[in-house]
C-alpha positions as CSV (number, residue, x, y, z in Angstrom):
1,X,-63.8,68.8,-25.4
2,X,-61.8,65.6,-25.6
3,X,-62.9,63.0,-23.1
4,X,-60.4,61.4,-20.7
5,X,-60.1,57.6,-20.3
6,X,-62.1,56.3,-17.3
7,X,-61.1,52.8,-16.4
8,X,-63.2,50.1,-14.8
9,X,-62.2,49.6,-11.2
10,X,-62.3,46.7,-8.7
11,X,-65.1,48.5,-6.9
12,X,-67.0,49.0,-10.2
13,X,-66.7,45.3,-10.8
14,X,-68.1,44.4,-7.4
15,X,-71.0,46.8,-8.1
16,X,-71.5,45.2,-11.5
17,X,-71.8,41.7,-9.9
18,X,-74.4,43.1,-7.4
19,X,-76.6,44.4,-10.2
20,X,-76.1,41.5,-12.7
21,X,-78.9,39.3,-11.2
22,X,-81.3,42.3,-11.2
23,X,-81.3,42.9,-15.0
24,X,-84.5,42.3,-17.0
25,X,-83.7,38.8,-18.4
26,X,-83.3,37.4,-14.9
27,X,-86.4,39.0,-13.3
28,X,-88.8,38.7,-16.2
29,X,-91.3,35.9,-15.9
30,X,-91.3,35.3,-19.6
31,X,-87.6,35.6,-20.3
32,X,-85.3,32.7,-20.9
33,X,-81.7,33.6,-20.2
34,X,-79.1,31.5,-22.1
35,X,-77.3,30.8,-18.9
36,X,-78.3,30.7,-15.2
37,X,-77.5,33.7,-13.0
38,X,-74.8,31.6,-11.2
39,X,-73.2,30.7,-14.5
40,X,-73.1,34.3,-15.7
41,X,-71.6,35.5,-12.4
42,X,-68.9,32.9,-12.6
43,X,-68.2,33.7,-16.3
44,X,-67.6,37.4,-15.6
45,X,-65.5,36.5,-12.5
46,X,-63.3,34.4,-14.7
47,X,-63.0,37.2,-17.2
48,X,-61.9,39.6,-14.5
49,X,-59.8,37.5,-12.1
50,X,-58.2,35.3,-14.7
51,X,-57.8,38.1,-17.2
52,X,-59.6,36.3,-20.0
53,X,-60.9,37.6,-23.3
54,X,-64.5,37.0,-24.2
55,X,-63.7,34.3,-26.7
56,X,-61.5,32.5,-24.3
57,X,-64.1,32.3,-21.5
58,X,-66.9,31.4,-23.9
59,X,-64.9,28.4,-25.2
60,X,-63.6,27.0,-21.9
61,X,-63.9,23.3,-21.5
62,X,-63.6,21.4,-18.3
63,X,-60.3,19.9,-19.5
64,X,-58.8,23.4,-19.8
65,X,-59.2,23.8,-16.0
66,X,-56.7,22.4,-13.5
67,X,-58.1,23.0,-10.0
68,X,-55.2,21.2,-8.4
69,X,-52.6,23.5,-10.0
70,X,-54.9,26.5,-9.9
71,X,-54.4,27.1,-13.7
72,X,-56.4,27.5,-16.9
73,X,-54.9,26.4,-20.2
74,X,-55.6,28.6,-23.1
75,X,-54.6,28.8,-26.8
76,X,-51.5,30.7,-27.6
77,X,-52.2,33.6,-30.0
78,X,-50.3,36.6,-31.4
79,X,-51.7,38.6,-28.6
80,X,-51.6,36.1,-25.8
81,X,-48.2,34.4,-25.8
82,X,-48.5,32.1,-22.8
83,X,-50.6,28.9,-22.7
84,X,-51.9,29.3,-19.1
85,X,-53.0,31.7,-16.5
86,X,-53.8,31.5,-12.8
87,X,-57.1,30.9,-10.9
88,X,-57.3,33.3,-8.0
89,X,-58.3,31.8,-4.6
90,X,-61.5,33.8,-4.3
91,X,-63.2,31.9,-7.2
92,X,-61.6,28.4,-7.0
93,X,-64.4,27.1,-4.7
94,X,-67.2,28.3,-6.9
95,X,-65.5,27.1,-10.1
96,X,-64.8,23.6,-8.6
97,X,-68.5,23.3,-7.6
98,X,-69.7,24.5,-11.0
99,X,-67.7,22.1,-13.2
100,X,-67.9,19.0,-11.1
101,X,-70.7,17.4,-13.1
102,X,-69.3,18.2,-16.5
103,X,-67.3,15.8,-18.7
104,X,-63.8,16.7,-19.6
105,X,-64.7,17.6,-23.2
106,X,-67.7,19.6,-22.3
107,X,-67.9,23.4,-22.8
108,X,-68.7,24.8,-19.3
109,X,-70.8,27.7,-20.5
110,X,-73.4,26.1,-22.8
111,X,-76.2,28.2,-24.2
112,X,-79.7,26.8,-23.7
113,X,-81.0,29.1,-26.5
114,X,-82.7,27.1,-29.3
115,X,-81.3,29.6,-31.8
116,X,-77.7,29.2,-30.7
117,X,-75.3,28.4,-33.6
118,X,-72.6,27.2,-31.3
119,X,-72.5,24.7,-28.4
120,X,-71.1,27.4,-26.1
121,X,-72.5,30.8,-25.3
122,X,-71.6,33.4,-27.9
123,X,-69.6,36.6,-27.3
124,X,-72.5,38.9,-28.3
125,X,-74.6,37.5,-25.5
126,X,-71.8,37.9,-23.0
127,X,-71.2,41.5,-24.1
128,X,-75.0,42.3,-24.1
129,X,-75.5,41.1,-20.5
130,X,-72.4,43.0,-19.3
131,X,-73.8,46.2,-20.9
132,X,-77.2,45.6,-19.3
133,X,-75.7,45.2,-15.8
134,X,-73.3,48.1,-16.3
135,X,-76.1,50.4,-17.3
136,X,-78.2,49.3,-14.4
137,X,-75.3,49.8,-12.0
138,X,-74.6,53.3,-13.4
139,X,-71.0,52.4,-14.1
140,X,-69.3,55.3,-16.0
141,X,-66.4,54.2,-18.1
142,X,-64.7,55.5,-21.2
143,X,-62.0,54.0,-23.3
144,X,-60.4,55.8,-26.2
145,X,-59.2,53.5,-28.9
146,X,-57.7,54.1,-32.4
147,X,-60.3,51.8,-33.9
148,X,-63.3,52.5,-31.7
149,X,-64.1,54.3,-28.4
150,X,-66.2,52.7,-25.7
151,X,-68.5,54.6,-23.5
152,X,-70.4,51.7,-21.9
153,X,-69.2,48.8,-19.9
154,X,-67.5,46.5,-22.4
155,X,-66.1,43.0,-22.1
156,X,-62.7,44.3,-23.3
157,X,-62.4,46.2,-20.1
158,X,-62.4,43.3,-17.6
159,X,-58.9,42.1,-18.4
160,X,-57.5,45.6,-18.2
161,X,-59.3,46.2,-14.9
162,X,-57.5,43.2,-13.3
163,X,-54.2,44.6,-14.6
164,X,-55.1,47.9,-12.8
165,X,-56.1,46.0,-9.7
166,X,-52.6,44.3,-9.7
167,X,-50.8,47.6,-10.1
168,X,-52.8,49.2,-7.4
169,X,-51.7,46.4,-5.1
170,X,-48.0,47.0,-6.0
171,X,-47.6,44.0,-8.3
172,X,-44.2,44.0,-10.0
173,X,-44.2,44.4,-13.8
174,X,-43.2,40.8,-14.4
175,X,-46.3,39.5,-12.5
176,X,-48.6,41.7,-14.5
177,X,-47.0,40.5,-17.7
178,X,-47.3,36.9,-16.7
179,X,-51.0,37.4,-15.9
180,X,-51.8,39.3,-19.1
181,X,-49.8,36.6,-21.1
182,X,-48.4,39.4,-23.3
183,X,-45.1,40.2,-24.8
184,X,-42.1,40.8,-22.6
185,X,-38.6,42.1,-23.2
186,X,-37.1,40.6,-20.0
187,X,-38.4,37.0,-20.0
188,X,-40.8,38.0,-17.2
189,X,-37.9,38.8,-15.0
190,X,-37.2,35.1,-14.7
191,X,-40.3,34.7,-12.6
192,X,-42.8,31.9,-13.4
193,X,-46.5,31.2,-12.9
194,X,-45.9,29.8,-9.4
195,X,-44.4,33.1,-8.3
196,X,-47.6,34.8,-9.6
197,X,-49.8,32.3,-7.7
198,X,-47.9,33.1,-4.5
199,X,-48.4,36.9,-5.0
200,X,-52.1,36.3,-5.6
201,X,-52.4,34.2,-2.5
202,X,-51.0,37.0,-0.4
203,X,-53.1,39.6,-2.0
204,X,-56.4,37.7,-1.7
205,X,-55.6,36.7,1.9
206,X,-55.7,40.4,2.7
207,X,-58.9,41.1,0.8
208,X,-61.0,38.0,1.5
209,X,-63.3,37.9,4.5
210,X,-62.7,35.4,7.3
211,X,-65.6,33.2,6.1
212,X,-64.1,33.1,2.6
213,X,-60.6,32.2,3.9
214,X,-62.2,29.4,5.8
215,X,-64.2,28.2,2.8
216,X,-61.0,28.2,0.6
217,X,-58.7,26.9,3.4
218,X,-57.5,24.0,1.2
219,X,-56.1,26.4,-1.3
220,X,-54.1,28.3,1.4
221,X,-52.8,25.0,3.0
C-alpha cells in the first residue's frame, strides 16, 4: 500500500522543541554536544520561522543578521532567488541576545567539537540532533520524493512546515513566495518584504502570549 505524505505541523514543531533538550547528548554526563541547548533551539527556530535550509543556517554570520530591519541576508542560488528573508517577532529577542557578543565576521553557530572540519556546525550534526528529538517526541512524518523518501523528521521539512503554517493562516500566495524566496510568475504580486513583515506582525500578535508581546514590545512599536 502506497504511503501518503504526512507533513510536519506547527504543533509538531512545538513538540519537537520541547523534547530537544531531553535527548541523550544533553542529559548524558559524559557527552559533549557541539552546541549548547540554547544554541540548538535557536538554530531550529531560525530554520522554521525564517524558512532556512540547513546549509544556510549553519553558515550564518552575525553580519548576515539585521535586527533593526528584522531581516537575514542570504546567498542567492538557483533555488532561492531572493537575497533576504524576514525574522519573525517571536524569535527576534532571543536572536538579539544570542548574537550580541559575536563579532560581525563570526559564524554564530560554532562547533566546539575537536574533530570539526569547519568553523561552523556541520549539516550532518544538525540533521542528527533533529532526528534524535523527532524520534523522542514520536513525531510521525513521511515525505515522498522522486530521489528519496523521508520517514523520520528531516531538516528539509522545516522550511516546508513554515510554508504550511502560512497557508493555514490565510497568507496570500505572494507572501508565501516571498518567504520561500522561490520562483514567481507574477513578481510576487508587486508586494515586497515589508508587506511580508506586516503580515507576520499581525499573525504573531495573535499567537504570542501577553508576556511574549510585552517582551518584544519594541518590535511592535
